[in-house]
PyMOL CGO cylinders between C-alpha atoms (Angstrom):
from pymol import cmd
from pymol.cgo import CYLINDER

trace = [
    CYLINDER, -0.04, 0.07, -0.07, 2.82, 2.58, 0.88, 0.3, 1, 1, 1, 1, 1, 1,
    CYLINDER, 2.82, 2.58, 0.88, 4.38, 1.97, -2.76, 0.3, 1, 1, 1, 1, 1, 1,
    CYLINDER, 4.38, 1.97, -2.76, 1.03, 2.98, -4.42, 0.3, 1, 1, 1, 1, 1, 1,
    CYLINDER, 1.03, 2.98, -4.42, 1.08, 5.88, -2.05, 0.3, 1, 1, 1, 1, 1, 1,
    CYLINDER, 1.08, 5.88, -2.05, 4.58, 6.84, -3.18, 0.3, 1, 1, 1, 1, 1, 1,
    CYLINDER, 4.58, 6.84, -3.18, 3.51, 7.24, -6.44, 0.3, 1, 1, 1, 1, 1, 1,
    CYLINDER, 3.51, 7.24, -6.44, 1.12, 9.89, -5.84, 0.3, 1, 1, 1, 1, 1, 1,
    CYLINDER, 1.12, 9.89, -5.84, 2.48, 11.69, -2.79, 0.3, 1, 1, 1, 1, 1, 1,
    CYLINDER, 2.48, 11.69, -2.79, 5.98, 10.71, -2.18, 0.3, 1, 1, 1, 1, 1, 1,
    CYLINDER, 5.98, 10.71, -2.18, 6.53, 13.05, 0.78, 0.3, 1, 1, 1, 1, 1, 1,
    CYLINDER, 6.53, 13.05, 0.78, 3.59, 11.38, 2.81, 0.3, 1, 1, 1, 1, 1, 1,
    CYLINDER, 3.59, 11.38, 2.81, 4.78, 7.90, 1.76, 0.3, 1, 1, 1, 1, 1, 1,
    CYLINDER, 4.78, 7.90, 1.76, 8.35, 8.69, 3.51, 0.3, 1, 1, 1, 1, 1, 1,
    CYLINDER, 8.35, 8.69, 3.51, 6.60, 10.04, 6.42, 0.3, 1, 1, 1, 1, 1, 1,
    CYLINDER, 6.60, 10.04, 6.42, 4.67, 6.93, 7.06, 0.3, 1, 1, 1, 1, 1, 1,
    CYLINDER, 4.67, 6.93, 7.06, 7.91, 5.05, 6.86, 0.3, 1, 1, 1, 1, 1, 1,
    CYLINDER, 7.91, 5.05, 6.86, 9.14, 6.72, 9.82, 0.3, 1, 1, 1, 1, 1, 1,
    CYLINDER, 9.14, 6.72, 9.82, 11.37, 9.33, 8.55, 0.3, 1, 1, 1, 1, 1, 1,
    CYLINDER, 11.37, 9.33, 8.55, 9.80, 12.70, 9.43, 0.3, 1, 1, 1, 1, 1, 1,
    CYLINDER, 9.80, 12.70, 9.43, 12.74, 14.89, 8.59, 0.3, 1, 1, 1, 1, 1, 1,
    CYLINDER, 12.74, 14.89, 8.59, 13.30, 13.52, 5.51, 0.3, 1, 1, 1, 1, 1, 1,
    CYLINDER, 13.30, 13.52, 5.51, 9.67, 13.94, 4.49, 0.3, 1, 1, 1, 1, 1, 1,
    CYLINDER, 9.67, 13.94, 4.49, 9.57, 17.47, 5.74, 0.3, 1, 1, 1, 1, 1, 1,
    CYLINDER, 9.57, 17.47, 5.74, 13.05, 18.10, 3.79, 0.3, 1, 1, 1, 1, 1, 1,
    CYLINDER, 13.05, 18.10, 3.79, 11.63, 16.22, 0.60, 0.3, 1, 1, 1, 1, 1, 1,
    CYLINDER, 11.63, 16.22, 0.60, 8.32, 17.96, 0.80, 0.3, 1, 1, 1, 1, 1, 1,
    CYLINDER, 8.32, 17.96, 0.80, 9.92, 21.41, 0.86, 0.3, 1, 1, 1, 1, 1, 1,
    CYLINDER, 9.92, 21.41, 0.86, 11.67, 20.42, -2.36, 0.3, 1, 1, 1, 1, 1, 1,
    CYLINDER, 11.67, 20.42, -2.36, 9.13, 18.31, -4.15, 0.3, 1, 1, 1, 1, 1, 1,
    CYLINDER, 9.13, 18.31, -4.15, 6.23, 21.31, -4.14, 0.3, 1, 1, 1, 1, 1, 1,
    CYLINDER, 6.23, 21.31, -4.14, 8.79, 23.99, -6.05, 0.3, 1, 1, 1, 1, 1, 1,
    CYLINDER, 8.79, 23.99, -6.05, 9.98, 20.81, -8.22, 0.3, 1, 1, 1, 1, 1, 1,
    CYLINDER, 9.98, 20.81, -8.22, 6.68, 19.99, -9.57, 0.3, 1, 1, 1, 1, 1, 1,
    CYLINDER, 6.68, 19.99, -9.57, 5.61, 23.60, -10.05, 0.3, 1, 1, 1, 1, 1, 1,
    CYLINDER, 5.61, 23.60, -10.05, 8.88, 24.94, -11.71, 0.3, 1, 1, 1, 1, 1, 1,
    CYLINDER, 8.88, 24.94, -11.71, 9.69, 21.48, -13.81, 0.3, 1, 1, 1, 1, 1, 1,
    CYLINDER, 9.69, 21.48, -13.81, 5.97, 20.63, -14.87, 0.3, 1, 1, 1, 1, 1, 1,
    CYLINDER, 5.97, 20.63, -14.87, 6.42, 17.24, -13.18, 0.3, 1, 1, 1, 1, 1, 1,
    CYLINDER, 6.42, 17.24, -13.18, 9.54, 15.81, -14.69, 0.3, 1, 1, 1, 1, 1, 1,
    CYLINDER, 9.54, 15.81, -14.69, 11.14, 15.46, -11.39, 0.3, 1, 1, 1, 1, 1, 1,
    CYLINDER, 11.14, 15.46, -11.39, 8.44, 13.58, -9.92, 0.3, 1, 1, 1, 1, 1, 1,
    CYLINDER, 8.44, 13.58, -9.92, 9.89, 10.09, -10.98, 0.3, 1, 1, 1, 1, 1, 1,
    CYLINDER, 9.89, 10.09, -10.98, 12.77, 11.01, -9.04, 0.3, 1, 1, 1, 1, 1, 1,
    CYLINDER, 12.77, 11.01, -9.04, 10.95, 11.74, -5.73, 0.3, 1, 1, 1, 1, 1, 1,
    CYLINDER, 10.95, 11.74, -5.73, 9.22, 8.41, -6.46, 0.3, 1, 1, 1, 1, 1, 1,
    CYLINDER, 9.22, 8.41, -6.46, 12.49, 6.40, -6.58, 0.3, 1, 1, 1, 1, 1, 1,
    CYLINDER, 12.49, 6.40, -6.58, 13.47, 7.96, -3.33, 0.3, 1, 1, 1, 1, 1, 1,
    CYLINDER, 13.47, 7.96, -3.33, 10.18, 7.11, -1.40, 0.3, 1, 1, 1, 1, 1, 1,
    CYLINDER, 10.18, 7.11, -1.40, 10.61, 3.43, -2.94, 0.3, 1, 1, 1, 1, 1, 1,
    CYLINDER, 10.61, 3.43, -2.94, 14.26, 3.10, -1.66, 0.3, 1, 1, 1, 1, 1, 1,
    CYLINDER, 14.26, 3.10, -1.66, 13.27, 4.38, 1.60, 0.3, 1, 1, 1, 1, 1, 1,
    CYLINDER, 13.27, 4.38, 1.60, 10.47, 2.00, 2.02, 0.3, 1, 1, 1, 1, 1, 1,
    CYLINDER, 10.47, 2.00, 2.02, 12.35, -0.79, 1.07, 0.3, 1, 1, 1, 1, 1, 1,
    CYLINDER, 12.35, -0.79, 1.07, 15.05, -0.09, 3.51, 0.3, 1, 1, 1, 1, 1, 1,
    CYLINDER, 15.05, -0.09, 3.51, 12.60, 0.29, 6.45, 0.3, 1, 1, 1, 1, 1, 1,
    CYLINDER, 12.60, 0.29, 6.45, 11.25, -3.04, 5.35, 0.3, 1, 1, 1, 1, 1, 1,
    CYLINDER, 11.25, -3.04, 5.35, 14.88, -4.92, 5.36, 0.3, 1, 1, 1, 1, 1, 1,
    CYLINDER, 14.88, -4.92, 5.36, 15.55, -2.98, 8.63, 0.3, 1, 1, 1, 1, 1, 1,
    CYLINDER, 15.55, -2.98, 8.63, 12.35, -4.36, 10.43, 0.3, 1, 1, 1, 1, 1, 1,
    CYLINDER, 12.35, -4.36, 10.43, 13.11, -7.92, 8.67, 0.3, 1, 1, 1, 1, 1, 1,
    CYLINDER, 13.11, -7.92, 8.67, 16.84, -7.66, 9.84, 0.3, 1, 1, 1, 1, 1, 1,
    CYLINDER, 16.84, -7.66, 9.84, 15.78, -7.11, 13.82, 0.3, 1, 1, 1, 1, 1, 1,
    CYLINDER, 15.78, -7.11, 13.82, 13.42, -9.82, 13.49, 0.3, 1, 1, 1, 1, 1, 1,
    CYLINDER, 13.42, -9.82, 13.49, 16.44, -12.21, 12.77, 0.3, 1, 1, 1, 1, 1, 1,
    CYLINDER, 16.44, -12.21, 12.77, 18.84, -11.16, 15.57, 0.3, 1, 1, 1, 1, 1, 1,
    CYLINDER, 18.84, -11.16, 15.57, 19.20, -13.60, 18.27, 0.3, 1, 1, 1, 1, 1, 1,
]
cmd.load_cgo(trace, "trace")
């Protein structure tokens, strides 16, 4: 579900992964980038959100494996 949210609202998706400062910073860059580039930079923010979601899932999985 978070991956789908990352397509439409990457900063919110990053916030839901537990990274509030990165989400705020991304939001402050994302809004002007959408306005001035006409959406050409949006895929970059989607990739960033997907990478952070994947990293959060891996961290949770690794925490479960530790003795």
